N, C-alpha and C positions, 0 to 999 in steps of 0.2 A: 567321774572326774571330767570336768570340761577341758577342752583342748588348751584353753588359756592357762589352766593350772597343771597341765601335764608336765612332768618334770623335765628339766634341762639336764642332760648328762654331759658334764664338762671333763674331757679326758685330755691326756697329753703325757709326754715322757717326763720323768723326774727332772726338775729344774726348768720346766717350760713356763712357769708362772701361773699355774692353776689357782693357787690360793689368792693371789692379788687380783686376778681377773674375776673370780667368784665374788670377792668382796665388792669390787666396783659394780658388778651386776646388781647386788643388793642395794647399793646406793642409788642406782639408776631407776630401779623398778619400784612400783608402789608398795609391794609387799612380797618379799622373798626371803627364804631361809636356806642355810647351807647344810647339806647332809654329807658326812664323810663316807667315801667308798674306798679308802686306802687301808689296806690290811694292817699296816704298822702304826698309822696315826690313831688307830683304835686303842692302842696301848697307852697306859700312863707309866711314867718313869723314864722314858727316853724321848721326850718331846723335841729336844734340840736335835737329836740324831735323826729323827723321822721328819724334821722340818714341819712339825705340826703348827697350826696357827698360834701366835703368841696371845698372852692375856689381853693385850690391847686390841688385837684383831678379833678375838672372840667376843669382845664387848661391843663391836660395831653392829652385829646383828645376831639373831639366834643361830646357834650351831648345834648339830646333833651327831652323836656317836663318835666323838673325839674323846680319847682317854677313858674309855668305859671298861677296859679289861686290865687285869693284873698281868704282869709279864709272864707268869707261869701258866696262864690260861691259853688253850689252843684257840685258833681263830681260822676256821676253814670257810671256803667260799659258800657252802650251803647254809651254815648257821648265820653267817654275817649277812647274806642276801636276805634272809628272813627278817633280820633286824631292820635292815635298810628299807625293805618294802613296807614293813609295819609303820615306820616313821614317815615314809612318803605318803601313805594313805592318811595318816593323822594330820600332816601339814597341809595337804591339798585342800582341805576344807577352808583354810584361811589364807594361804600364801602359796607362792610358786616355789617348789622344791628345786634347789640347784644341787645336783649330786656330783661331787667332784672326786676324782681318783685317777690313778694311773695304771692299775692292774686290770688288764684285759679280762682275765678269768673272773675276777670278782665282779666287774661291771657286767659281764655277760651273764653271770649267775643271777644278778639282780634283774636284768631286763628280759632274759629268756627263760629263767628257771632251770634247775637241774632235773634231768629225767629221773623218775623214781627208780631206786635200786631194788633188786630182788629181795623179797621178804625172807626172814630166817626160816630155815627148814629144820624142824626138831630132830629128825633122824640124823641129818648131816652134822648138826651142832653137837649131838651126843657123841658121834664118832670122833669129831675133832677134839672134844674136851678130854678124851682119853689119852691124847698125845701130849708130850711135853712141849713147853714153850719153844725149846730149841728146834724140835721137829716141825712145829707150826711155822716158825720163822724161815726155816730152810725151804719148805714147800712154797711159802709166800714169795720168797726171793726168786724162786725158779719161775713162778707164774707171773709175777709183776715186779720186776727189778726196780722200775721207776717209782712205783708206789712204796715199795719197801724202803727205799732210800729216804723217803719223806715221812716215814711213820716211826713213832716211838716203839721200837721193837722190844722194849722191856715191859710194855703194857699188853698183857694177854688179851684183854677185851678188844683192843684195836686190831691186833694181829689176827685174832680169830675171825672177827667180822669181815675184815678185808679179804682174808683167804676164802671165807664163805662166799663172798660176792664173786670172786674169781671162779670158784668151782660151780656155782649155780648158773652163772651167765656164760661161762666159757670164754670170758674176756678179762683182761687185766682190770682190776678195780679202779686203778687210777685213770684208765681210758674211759670206763663207764661213767665215772664221776664228771667227765667233761661233755657228756651228752646233754642236749637241751630239750626242755619240755614243750616249748612253744616258740612261735615266731611273732614278735610284737609288730603291730602296725603303727605307722606314724611316730616312730621313736625319734625324739629330738636330741640328737647327739652332735657334739662339737669336739674336734680333735685339734689342739693347738700345735701347729707344726712350725718348728724353727729349723733353720739350716744347721748343718752339723757343726760348723765352726762356732756359730753363736751359742749353740747348746753346750758345746765343750767349755766355752768361756764361762758360761753361767754355772756349770757344774763345778768348775775350779773355784769360782768366787764363793759358791755356796759351801764348798768344803772348808775353805778358809774361815768363813763366817761361823761355821759350826764349831771349829776349834776355838775361835775367839769367844764363843758363847759358853764354852766349858763342857764339851761332850766327853772329855776324858774323865772328869769328875762324875759326870752323869752315868757313864758306863760303869765306873768303879763302884757306884752305889747299887748296881743291879745284883740281884741274887740269882736263883735258879730261873731258867727261861724255858718256855714251851718251845717245841720245834718251830712253830710259826714265828714266834718273836725272835728266836736266835738267828733267823734268816735275814733280819734287817741289816742292810749294808752298813758296815762300820763297827758292829759289835765285835765280831771276831778280830778285826784289825786293831781296834783300840784295846781289846783284852791282850793281844800279843804285845802291844806297846807297854801296857801296864806290867806285864810279866817280864819285860826287859828283853824280849826276843827280837824286837825291831826298834829302830829309833823313830822319832816323830816325823821326820821327812819321809821315811819309807811308809809310815802309816798313812800320812796324807796322800801320798801318791797311790797307794793301794786302794784307798777309798775312792779317789778320782777315777781310777781305771775301772773298778767294779761298778761305779755309778754309770760311767759311759757305756759299759757293756750292757747294763740293765736297760738303759735308755734305748739302745739299739734293738733289744728284744721287744721292748714295748712298741717301738715303731713297726717292727715286723708283724706283731700281732694285729695292730690296727690297720695295717695295709690289707689284711684279709677281711676286714669288716666292712659291710656296706651301709651300716646304720649311722655312720659318723661323717659329718661334713668336715673336710680338712681345711682349716683356716690358717693360711700362712701368716706368721707374726714376724715383723721386721725387728732387728736387734734393738733399735731405739724407740720402738713403739710403746707408748704409755699404756698401762693396764686398762685405764678408763677408755682409751680408744678401742682396744680389743673388745671390751665389754659392749661398747656402743655398736660395734660391727656385729656382734652376736645378737644383740637385741634387734637390730635391723634385719638380720638374716631370718629370724623367727617371727618377725612382725610383732615384737613385744612392745607394749605401751610404756613409754618412759614418762616418769612424773616431772 
């Protein structure tokens, strides 16, 4: 892959304007395509809630890995990073991949790769399979409480494998899954940084727009969800609204608060990363201006 076709990784907190800026980049550049790196925009069925690109936006240029999963499918960083890297390799032969997303873990899995996990041990596996699911869950919770909280504990295969990883490595499986296989060179990353007041305003506006677009009906149509999908901000809150447990004002405020907290966690993650250039974005700055600044920063040829 030539450096001119090496992907641009466009990151930023939720509400920072990544979708609009990515689209403007594709308009500026001779040939560019957008690749999704957002865990929730990979799902179909709650596009409004996840602020996925609209049909009109999708028609502007080729988009990849949006709406590819059913809501009951799991979507972990390892499997999704494999999908993204396969698409990047395919696109790079003809266009510049613009990889957009806000999850630091998913983006780092894409760029750095996850370290290989210990292989299954037949003797240990045989020993564990003699135990009941309740016994396996209890041991797993003791060794990896964070991982257990994010695992479907009713699935024996998932519990057994994660417990096996803990026992073979001597470390929590959730911690091991955050180790990296490589350190990439010349990674081209941009982080869109807005001041806190501006971002809070944009999050509030986005929340109102989602309700106006019909997220209550959208969530009402959802059935069973995977653990990953159920973590999308707004699903639990809207389901509480539908159940009559809260009113709409409370629901809106709960979503705003949860989104602001998530944005703070995103910023904290990227402050620890050295591969992303922090690009300050002013409140009134047009997305095309931001895109032009990104193109200038990387020396990209504008058509």
